TORLUMRO-740887 format. One record per atom (N, C-alpha, C): residue in one letter; x, y, z. Coordinates in steps of 0.05 Angstrom, whole numbers, plus 5000, padded with zeros to 4 digits. Example, Ala and Ser with C-alpha at 12.3 -4.5 7.8 and 13.67 -1.06 7.14 Angstrom:
<lumros>
A526448865156;A524649105156;A526449345156;S525749555142;S527349795143;S525850015157;
</lumros>
This chain:
<lumros>
X579852804658;X579852834687;X576952804698;X576752644719;X574152594732;X573552814752;X571252944748;X570453154767;X569653034794;X570653154815;X569953064842;X567453214852;X565353054857;X562853174867;X563053214897;X562753464906;X562953514935;X560753374951;X561453304975;X559453184992;X557253384999;X554953265007;X552753425017;X552053345045;X550853535060;X549853475087;X546853415085;X546053185094;X543153115095;X542253105124;X540553295131;X539453305158;X536753155158;X536552945174;X534152775173;X532152855194;X529552875186;X527352925205;X526552655217;X525052675239;X524152435254;X522552245237;X520752365221;X518952185206;X520352025184;X522752115176;X524251965156;X525351705169;X526451735193;X527551495206;X525351305215;X523051415223;X520851245231;X519651095207;X519751225184;X518851105159;X520650885150;X523350925152;X525250725143;X527850765159;X528450595178;X530950615194;X533450605175;X533150465153;X535350445134;X536150695120;X534450905124;X535151165112;X537751285123;X538651185146;X541251275156;X543451225136;X543151015120;X545250925102;X544450955072;X542451125067;X541251135040;X542251375024;X544351515033;X545151765019;X547951745009;X548851505002;X551451464989;X553751575006;X555651694992;X558051795006;X557752085015;X555452145026;X554952415037;X554752405067;X554352635079;X554252655108;X551352655118;X550652455133;X547952435145;X548052545173;X546352735179;X546352865205;X543652825219;X543652715243;X541252665258;X541152865281;X539253055281;X539053245303;X538453105329;X539553195351;X539053075377;X536153075384;X534653275374;X531853295379;X530253065366;X531352965344;X530152735330;X530352495348;X532652465361;X533052235379;X531052255402;X530552495412;X528552535434;X525752445424;X525052515400;X522452445390;X522252145385;X524252025374;X524251735368;X524051585394;X525251685416;X525151555442;X522251525452;X520451705444;X517651685453;X516151455440;X517251355418;X515951135403;X516950855410;X519150845425;X520650585428;X519050365441;X516950435457;X515450225471;X512850145456;X512350285433;X509950215417;X510249935406;X507949795404;X507949535391;X507349545362;X507249785351;X506649825323;X509249815307;X509049835280;X511349855263;X513050105269;X511750315278;X513250555286;X515050495309;X513950335328;X515550265352;X517950085343;X517349895325;X519549725316;X521649885302;X520850075285;X522750235271;X524350415290;X522950515311;X524350685330;X526550525344;X525950275352;X527950105365;X530150035346;X529549995320;X531649935301;X533550165297;X532450415296;X534150655294;X536050665317;X534950615342;X536650625366;X538950415364;X538250175354;X540349965351;X542450045331;X541550155308;X543450235287;X545350455298;X544250645312;X545950865323;X547850755345;X546850565360;X548650445381;X550950295368;X550450155346;X552650025332;X554650225321;X553650445310;X555450655300;X557050775322;X555850795346;X557150915369;X559650765376;X559650505370;X561950335377;X564350405359;X563850525336;X566050605318;X567250875325;X565851035341;X566851295348;X564651465360;X565451685371;X563551875384;X561751995362;X559151975365;X557252075345;X557052375344;X558352515362;X558452805360;X560252885337;X561852695327;X563552735303;X562652545281;X563052605256;X562252425235;X563552155237;X561851945236;X562851665238;X562651545210;X564751425200;X564751305173;X562951065172;X561451035150;X559750795147;X560650655121;X559550415116;X560550245095;X560250365067;X558250535063;X557850645036;X559650885029;X561450945048;X563251165043;X562351435054;X559951435064;X558951685077;X559451685107;X558251875120;X558551905149;X555851945162;X555651875187;X553251925204;X554152055229;X552652265237;X553252395263;X550652495276;X550852545301;X548552655316;X549352945323;X547753135315;X548453415318;X546953545342;X548453695357;X547253855379;X546754135370;X544454245378;X543854515372;X544954695395;X544554955393;X545555135413;X543955115439;X541554995437;X539854965461;X540554695474;X540254675500;X540754425514;X538554225507;X539353985498;X537353775492;X535753685516;X536853725540;X535453645564;X533053825570;X533054055558;X530854245563;X529054275538;X529254085520;X527654095495;X524654085501;X523154265490;X520254255495;X518954015482;X516753915493;X515453675483;X513653725460;X512653975457;X510754035436;X512053975409;X510653815392;X511753735366;X512353975348;X510754185350;X511254415333;X513854555341;X514354565367;X516854685377;X519254505370;X518854245371;X520954065363;X521654105333;X519554145317;X520054205288;X521754455285;X521054665301;X522554915300;X525554865308;X526054695328;X528754645336;X530354495314;X528954305301;X530254165279;X530954355256;X529054535250;X529654735229;X531954915237;X531954995263;X534155165273;X536855025269;X536854765276;X539454615275;X540254585246;X538354535228;X539054515199;X540254775189;X539154995198;X540355255190;X543155295201;X543555195226;X546255215238;X548255055222;X547454805214;X549254635198;X549854775171;X547854895159;X548255035134;X550155275137;X549855425159;X551555665163;X554355605171;X554855355181;X557555295189;X559455285165;X558455185143;X560155175119;X558355195094;X558355435083;X556555495060;X557555365035;X560055255035;X561055125011;X559854845008;X558654745029;X557454475027;X554354515027;X553154385008;X550154405006;X548954245029;X547054375043;X545654245065;X542754205056;X541753965060;X539053895051;X537453775075;X535153895081;X533453785101;X531553585089;X531653335099;X530053115088;X527753065107;X525253105098;X522953065115;X520552975098;X518852815110;X516452725097;X514052915104;X514553115120;X512553305128;X512453535108;X510153555094;X509953755073;X510354035084;X509054095106;X509254355118;X512054425127;X513454215137;X516254255145;X517954335121;X517354205098;X518854275073;X518354565065;X515854645067;X515054915060;X516455115078;X516355065104;X517655245124;X520655255120;X521855025115;X524755025110;X525455175086;X523855155065;X524355295040;X524155595045;X522255685061;X521855965067;X524256075083;X525555895098;X527855985114;X530455975098;X530355895073;X532755885057;X534155625056;X532855415066;X533955145066;X533154995040;X534954825032;X534154635010;X532754405024;X530354335015;X528754125028;X527953915007;X527453675016;X526553464998;X525053245014;X523353105000;X521952875011;X523852635011;X523352445028;X524852195027;X523151975017;X523851864995;X522551624984;X524151504962;X524851254965;X526351114945;X524550994924;X521850994929;X520050854912;X517651024905;X518051274899;X515851454893;X514451374868;X511751364869;X510151294846;X508051514843;X508151654820;X506151864815;X503451744812;X501551834828;X498851724827;X497551774801;X498151994788;X497052054762;X498051864740;X500451754744;X501651574725;X501551284734;X499951224754;X499750954765;X498650764744;X499950544741;X499050334722;X496150254728;X494450274707;X491550224711;X490849934708;X492549774694;X492049494689;X490149454665;X489349664652;X487449644630;X488249824607;X487349764583;X487849934560;X485749874538;X485850014516;X484149964493;X485849944468;X485049764450;X486449734425;X484449704402;X485149824380;X483549794355;X484949594337;X483649374329;X484849174312;X482949114289;X483948974270;X482348914245;X480148714251;X478148714234;X475948524237;X476948244235;X479048184219;X480047914217;X481247814244;X482548004258;X483747924284;X481547874305;X479448044304;X477148004322;X475847734317;X475547664291;X474347404284;X476147174294;X478747204291;X480647004300;X480446964331;X480247194345;X480047194374;X477547034382;X475347074369;X472846934377;X472946634369;X474046574345;X474046304336;X476246134349;X478546244353;X480846084364;X481046104394;X479746314406;X479946344435;X482546484443;X484046594424;X486446744430;X487346884405;X489047084408;X490147224386;X492847344394;X494747344375;X497347464380;X497447744368;X498447944383;X498648214373;X501548314378;X502448484360;X505148604363;X504948854380;X504148824405;X503849054424;X505348984449;X506549194461;X507949154486;X505949184509;X505348964522;X503348954543;X504548834568;X503348894591;X504248774616;X502748514622;X503948344638;X502648094645;X499948144658;X497947994649;X495248014659;X493948294656;X494948444637;X493648694630;X491048644615;X488948804620;X486448764607;X486048964584;X484848864562;X484649024538;X481749024528;X480749254522;X478149274507;X478849284478;X478249074463;X478849054435;X476549174419;X477249364401;X475249484383;X475849404354;X473749334340;X474049274312;X474249534296;X476549584284;X476949834270;X475249864245;X474149634236;X472449634213;X469449664221;X468949594245;X466149614256;X466349694285;X466249954290;X466850054317;X464849954338;X462649844330;X460749744349;X461449464360;X463349334347;X464149064355;X466549084374;X466248964398;X468448974418;X468748704430;X470948674444;X471448424459;X473248494483;X472848344505;X474448384529;X476648164530;X479148244534;X481348044533;X483348094555;X484847894562;X487047914581;X489547814567;X491747964572;X494347884561;X495647664578;X495847424567;X497147204580;X500147224574;X501747304593;X504647344589;X506047084583;X505146864595;X506546614591;X506046514562;X503646544551;X503046454524;X503546674504;X504046914514;X504547144497;X502247194477;X499847184487;X497547234470;X495147344487;X493147444473;X490747534486;X488747304489;X487547284512;X485647074517;X483047204527;X480747074523;X478147194531;X477947214561;X476547424569;X475747454597;X473347264602;X473447124625;X471346924631;X468547054631;X466546914622;X463847014622;X462646974649;X461147164659;X460047164686;X457047214685;X455647054668;X452747094665;X451247044691;X452146854707;X450746794732;X451746954755;X453847114750;X454947274772;X456547114791;X457447244812;X459047114833;X457747174860;X456646974872;X455147004897;X452947224894;X451647214872;X449447414867;X450447684858;X453047724855;X454147974846;X454847954816;X453648124800;X454348134772;X455948394766;X457948384750;X459548624744;X457848824729;X458049074737;X456449294726;X458049454705;X460549414703;X462249544683;X464549364676;X466049444656;X468149264646;X470449234666;X470949454682;X473149434702;X472349224724;X469849224732;X469049024752;X469148744739;X468548724714;X468848464700;X471748374700;X473548564694;X476448494694;X477248404722;X476348554742;X477148494770;X476248214778;X473748144772;X472747884779;X474247664764;X475047714740;X476647524725;X479247464739;X480547674749;X483047644765;X482447494790;X480347574804;X479847464831;X479147164830;X478047074807;X477146794805;X479246624791;X481546734783;X483646594770;X485646484791;X485746224794;X487446104815;X490446124808;X491046174783;X493946194775;X495046474782;X493346664787;X494246934795;X494046954825;X496346974838;X496546954867;X496447224881;X496847434867;X496747704879;X495047884862;X493048004874;X491248184860;X491148454875;X491348674861;X491048934873;X488749074858;X486949194874;X484649344864;X484749614876;X484949814858;X485050094867;X482550244856;X481350404872;X479050554863;X477950724885;X476350934877;X475151114897;X472950964911;X471851094932;X469650984947;X467250924929;X466050684934;X463650614919;X464050464893;X466550404886;X467050274860;X466749964863;X466349864887;X465849584890;X468249414896;X470449534903;X472949384908;X472549164929;X471649244952;X471449054974;X469348854969;X467048934959;X464748754955;X465448534936;X466648594913;X467248384893;X469548214903;X471348324918;X473548154929;X472447954949;X470548034966;X469347854985;X467547644970;X466147734950;X464447554935;X466047334922;X468347414910;X470147214897;X471347024918;X472047144942;X473146974963;X471146764973;X468646844976;X466546654985;X466146444964;X466146524938;X465846334916;X468046124916;X470546214919;X472846034917;X473045854942;X472245954965;X472545804990;X470145624996;X467745724992;X465345575000;X464145404977;X464245514953;X463045374931;X464945194917;X467345294911;X469345134896;X471344994913;X471545064939;X473444944958;X476344954948;X476945164934;X479745204924;X481645284946;X480545404967;X482145494990;X480745395015;X482345375036;X481345265062;X479545465075;X480145725073;X478545925087;X478946205075;X477146375081;X477246665073;X478246825097;X480546955094;X481647115115;X481447405107;X480047565123;X479647845116;X480948025138;X482348225129;X483648405149;X483748685137;X484048875155;X484549155147;X486149285169;X487749485163;X489349615183;X487649745205;X488449695230;X487349845252;X489150085255;X488350315246;X490250535243;X491150645269;X493750685274;X495850605256;X496350305258;X497550185237;X497949895236;X499349805262;X498149605275;X499349505299;X498449645324;X496749845322;X495849995346;X494549795366;X495249825391;X494149645411;X491149705414;X489449485413;X486649525415;X485649445443;X487449415462;X486749325488;X485049525504;X484949785496;X483449975512;X480449955507;X479649805486;X476849765481;X475749535498;X473249545507;X472149325523;X471649075507;X471448845520;X470648595507;X472948435497;X472248205484;X474248025473;X475248145446;X477047995433;X478248105409;X476248165387;X474147995384;X472148045364;X470548305369;X469948345395;X468448595402;X470248835398;X472848805404;X474649035400;X474949105371;X474748905353;X475148955325;X472649065311;X470349035323;X467849115310;X467849385298;X468849605312;X468749865300;X470349885273;X472549735271;X474149755247;X473149555225;X471949335234;X471149125215;X468249135206;X466749325217;X463849335210;X463349355180;X464949505165;X464449515136;X464749235123;X466549075134;X466848795123;X464348635130;X463348655155;X460948515163;X458548595146;X458348855140;X456148955124;X456148835096;X458548815084;X458748705057;X458148405057;X459048265078;X458447975079;X455547925083;X454248085100;X451348065103;X449848105077;X450748305061;X449548355035;X449848115017;X452248005017;X452847774999;X451247525007;X450847495033;X449347255043;X446347295042;X445547545035;X442647595033;X441247585060;X442647665081;X441347655108;X439447895110;X436947835112;X434948045114;X434048085143;X432148255147;X431248315174;X430048075188;X428447915172;X427247675184;X429347475193;X431447445177;X433647265184;X434947355210;X435347625213;X436647725237;X434947675262;X432247695259;X430447645281;X430547355289;X431047185270;X431246895276;X434046815285;X435847015287;X438446955297;X440446875276;X439746875251;X441546805229;X443247045222;X445846995217;X447547215208;X450147095197;X451947275190;X454547185180;X456147035201;X455247065227;X456746935249;X456946635245;X454946515231;X454946225227;X457446145212;X458146305192;X460546235176;X463146265192;X463146455211;X465446495228;X465746255247;X463446175258;X463545955277;X464445695264;X463745655238;X464545415224;X467445435214;X468645665217;X471445705209;X471945765180;X469745815164;X470045875136;X471146165131;X470546345150;X471446615147;X472846695174;X475146815171;X476546935194;X476947225189;X476547395209;X477147675208;X479147735229;X481547835221;X483747875240;X485048145235;X486148275256;X487648515251;X490348455240;X491448635224;X494148585212;X496348595234;X495648695258;X497548695280;X498848425285;X497248215282;X498147945290;X499147775267;X499547885244;X500347725221;X503347675220;X504947845232;X507847815231;X508747545242;X510447405227;X511447145236;X509846905229;X507346955218;X505646725211;X506146625183;X505246375178;X505246265151;X502346195145;X501446275121;X498546245114;X498346075089;X498145815092;X497745645068;X494845615060;X494345595034;X491745545022;X489545725034;X490145985034;X488246185045;X487646385023;X485146465022;X484346695005;X484246935023;X486247115021;X486447335039;X485847595026;X484047745039;X483248015029;X484148215049;X485848405040;X486748625057;X485448885047;X483548985062;X482149225055;X483549475065;X483049705053;X484349955061;X487349945061;X488449805041;X491349755039;X492950005033;X491550225026;X493050475020;X494350595046;X493550495069;X494650595094;X497150445103;X498050255086;X500350095093;X502850205079;X505150185093;X507650265081;X508650035063;X510550085045;X511749875029;X512849645046;X514049715069;X515149505086;X512849335098;X510649455106;X508449305117;X507149125096;X506949215071;X505849055050;X507648815045;X510248855045;X512148635042;X511848435064;X511448525089;X511048345111;X508548165107;X506448285096;X503948135091;X504447925069;X505548005047;X505747825024;X507747605029;X509747655045;X511647435052;X510547235071;X508047285081;X506747075098;X505346865081;X505046915055;X503546735038;X504846465036;X503346255044;X504245985041;X503445865014;X503945605011;X503245464986;X500245484981;X499445564957;X496645564949;X495045804959;X496446004970;X495046244981;X494746454960;X492546594960;X492046824942;X491547074960;X492847294953;X492547534969;X491447754951;X489347884962;X488048104948;X488248354965;X489348574953;X489448824968;X487749034954;X486049164969;X484349374958;X484749634972;X484249854958;X484650114972;X484250354953;X484150584965;X483850834951;X486251014959;X488151054941;X490551224949;X489951504956;X487451604950;X486751874956;X485551894984;X485151674998;X484051675025;X485951545044;X488151695050;X490251585068;X490151725095;X490051555116;X489951655143;X492751655157;X494651515145;X497251485157;X498951735151;X499851885171;X501252135166;X504052095155;X505051845155;X507751795146;X507951705117;X505651685104;X505651615075;X503751795061;X503851785034;X501851945019;X501151784994;X499651914975;X498551764952;X500751654934;X503151764935;X505251674917;X507151474929;X507151434955;X509251254967;X508051054986;X505451004985;X504350795002;X504850524991;X504450315007;X505150044999;X503449944976;X500950034974;X499149934953;X500150024925;X500650284922;X501450384896;X504250284889;X505950254909;X508650144904;X508449864894;X506649704906;X506249424898;X505249404870;X503449584862;X502349574835;X504549604814;X506349794818;X508449854799;X510549634800;X511249534823;X513349334825;X512549064812;X509948994813;X509048734804;X507648744777;X507748964763;X506148994738;X507148804716;X509648714717;X510748534696;X510648244705;X509648184729;X509747914739;X507247754732;X507647514722;X505447344714;X503647254737;X504747254762;X503147164785;X501347384795;X501647624784;X500147854795;X498447984774;X496348124784;X494648274766;X493448514780;X492848724765;X491848964777;X489649084759;X487649204772;X485549354758;X484949604774;X484749834760;X483750074773;X480850114765;X479150124786;X476250164781;X475550454781;X474350544761;X473750834757;X470950914765;X468950754758;X466150834760;X464950744787;X463850934801;X462450874826;X459850734821;X459350514836;X456850364832;X455250334858;X456050474879;X454650454904;X451750554902;X451550794891;X448950914887;X449351164870;X447151254858;X447351504841;X448151734859;X447151754883;X447851974901;X450751964909;X451751714916;X454551694924;X456451764901;X455751684877;X457451744854;X457452054849;X455152174851;X454952464847;X456552614868;X456452524893;X457852654914;X460852634910;X461852394900;X464652354895;X465652544873;X463952604854;X464852764831;X464853054837;X462853164852;X462553444854;X463253564881;X463653404902;X464353514928;X467353514932;
</lumros>
């Protein structure tokens, strides 16, 4: 006899629907309940030009389609066998207070009402707000986060490992330029090979998934645009960045590890020196992604300056622009005027096609998985995309270290031959910066 699993009631918070409008249909054959107060909050986002605004409008459209099947004050059947309804609390929605904390209280009240109506059915409050989950738990509610793609930051794929092998294998690696090992490795994973017979002998290698063997990491004696790797992870990263066969690169690391600098150095090398790409396109989220920058004075470049200044600083460093050059009017602006480098907000990337471009997306930890997908699907023929970020420095309140687009991308693409990832551990900005990162 097959046991029948009773349905559950899932009460959705506003941030869940704004994070993913498809969450309305993500709970199988259970009952999804949207508090009327959530509709009020979503309505305040509908005119935004950001992804939050687009998601708010999508939620409204989905609910309007469901409304055609029946009155939403009662459960409406959906294709997955579950139901969706809009629940009214005992307070009039027309008199709902605008304060977000009070709205949270009303959503908690309504979840408790749903739970008390029928104790035989488990009621779960789904919210991405940590404090909301804590408060709900204190009130006797079952609470949970919403995320279909949670990635534990502590278990995030680093892209690197170490292996001890025999001296014969090390000799074969150096003489043949490759070696086969019976190890389970991911495509483009980097390995520090140690000679088990002579611990002082090491080699840096990359696993070539197509050839199913380890190949040497390229030598960078002359550096890249004057930048020489200071540790093995930076060496790995530059090897990825300079490899035209690898179309997607993700670099994760704390502040000062050199993520952005080496990505820009490699981009300048590939675009200006080797002409492998038509131009270097650099972007970073204007938080929140898609936020209108019209309130700032000036043209688009002047509006972007506050967000893009770290990029300008790094390019100046790479170009060796000193004080004397600045006084003579020389700067990175020359490269922009010639069209070799473009700096654009991610706001305007939707709908575009980007062929033969070396694209660097900085601060990618502030992007949702959907936004990262939007960026990568813009890649045209011959384009390479590099995403850099620090999952511990997230400004977006709707994502965290475990469910942002950058960490999700790392895990989803770890087996793909077109992609590569390196986690940078050691800070190289300065001794003071590294010390502050460790002890503060």
